[in-house]
C-alpha positions in Angstrom: -66.6 98.4 67.3 -66.3 101.5 69.6 -65.0 102.2 73.0 -67.7 101.9 75.8 -67.5 105.2 77.6 -69.6 104.2 80.7 -67.5 102.6 83.2 -70.1 100.6 84.6 -71.6 99.2 81.2 -67.8 98.4 80.2 -67.1 96.2 83.6 -70.7 94.4 82.6 -69.5 93.9 78.9 -65.9 92.8 80.4 -67.5 90.3 82.5 -69.9 88.7 79.9 -67.3 88.9 77.3 -64.7 87.2 79.5 -67.2 84.5 80.4 -68.1 83.8 76.9 -64.2 84.1 75.8 -63.4 81.2 78.2 -66.4 79.1 77.4 -65.5 79.3 73.5 -61.7 78.3 74.6 -63.1 75.2 76.6 -65.3 74.1 73.8 -62.3 74.6 71.5 -60.3 72.6 73.4 -62.7 70.0 73.8 -63.8 69.6 70.1 -60.4 69.7 68.9 -58.1 68.0 71.6 -55.9 70.8 71.6 -54.4 72.4 74.5 -55.7 76.1 75.0 -54.8 78.9 77.0 -56.1 82.1 77.4 -54.5 85.0 79.5 -55.8 88.7 79.6 -55.9 91.4 82.6 -59.0 93.1 83.4 -59.4 97.1 83.1 -58.5 96.9 86.6 -55.3 95.1 86.1 -56.4 91.8 87.4 -54.7 88.8 85.8 -57.3 86.3 84.5 -56.6 83.1 82.6 -58.3 79.8 81.6 -56.4 76.8 80.6 -57.8 73.4 79.3 -54.9 72.1 81.3 -53.0 74.3 83.6 -52.2 77.5 82.0 -48.8 77.2 83.7 -48.2 73.9 82.1 -49.2 75.5 78.6 -46.9 78.2 78.8 -44.0 76.0 79.7 -45.1 73.8 77.0 -45.1 76.3 74.5 -41.9 78.0 75.7 -40.2 74.6 75.5 -41.3 74.1 72.0 -40.0 77.7 71.1 -36.8 77.2 72.6 -36.3 74.0 70.8 -37.2 76.0 67.4 -34.8 78.9 68.6 -32.0 76.5 69.0 -32.5 75.0 66.0 -32.8 78.3 64.1 -29.6 79.5 65.8 -27.8 76.5 64.6 -29.1 77.2 61.1 -28.2 80.7 61.4 -31.8 82.1 61.7 -32.7 84.7 64.4 -35.9 84.0 66.5 -37.9 86.6 68.7 -39.2 84.3 71.6 -36.7 85.6 74.0 -39.1 88.5 74.7 -41.9 86.3 75.5 -39.7 84.1 77.7 -38.7 87.3 79.8 -42.4 88.1 80.0 -43.5 84.8 81.3 -40.7 85.0 84.1 -42.1 88.3 85.2 -45.6 87.0 85.2 -44.3 84.3 87.3 -42.6 86.6 89.6 -45.8 88.9 89.9 -48.1 86.0 90.6 -45.6 84.6 93.5 -45.7 88.4 94.7 -49.5 88.8 94.5 -50.0 85.2 96.2 -47.7 86.6 99.3 -49.4 89.8 99.4 -52.9 88.3 99.5 -51.9 85.5 102.1 -50.4 88.3 104.5 -53.5 90.4 104.3 -55.3 87.4 105.2 -53.2 86.7 108.0 -53.0 90.3 109.1 -56.9 91.3 108.5 -58.8 87.9 108.7 -62.4 88.6 107.0 -61.8 91.7 105.6 -61.7 92.7 101.7 -58.5 92.3 100.1 -57.5 95.6 98.6 -56.2 96.0 95.0 -52.5 96.1 94.9 -51.2 99.7 94.2 -49.2 98.5 91.3 -52.1 96.8 89.6 -54.1 100.0 90.0 -51.4 102.0 87.9 -51.9 99.7 85.2 -55.8 100.1 84.8 -57.4 101.3 81.6 -59.4 104.5 82.1 
């Protein structure tokens, strides 16, 4: 494997692979009965997700189980590193809410116009 130099070819590859990834996640969930969640950021910084149920529900369930594990491990004197994941989950929720508000305000103030990419998301792009 190697990095795709052409930005256009990279975008096409990303789009096709994203579709395949989400289809495979859906198949896995259907065939196994597992709850499946996939999250990633596009090269442009746009968050994308697939969940066999709500991605938020999957994250909440995951964190609940891990918190219970952490509490059990703590009681047994073991350390656990899922605090960082919990912090990232909270940060993701805050970012999602801010983005929803930004998009809504743009739609109200500029009806029918294209919603520009958020400046913060552009800073996270992979060039």
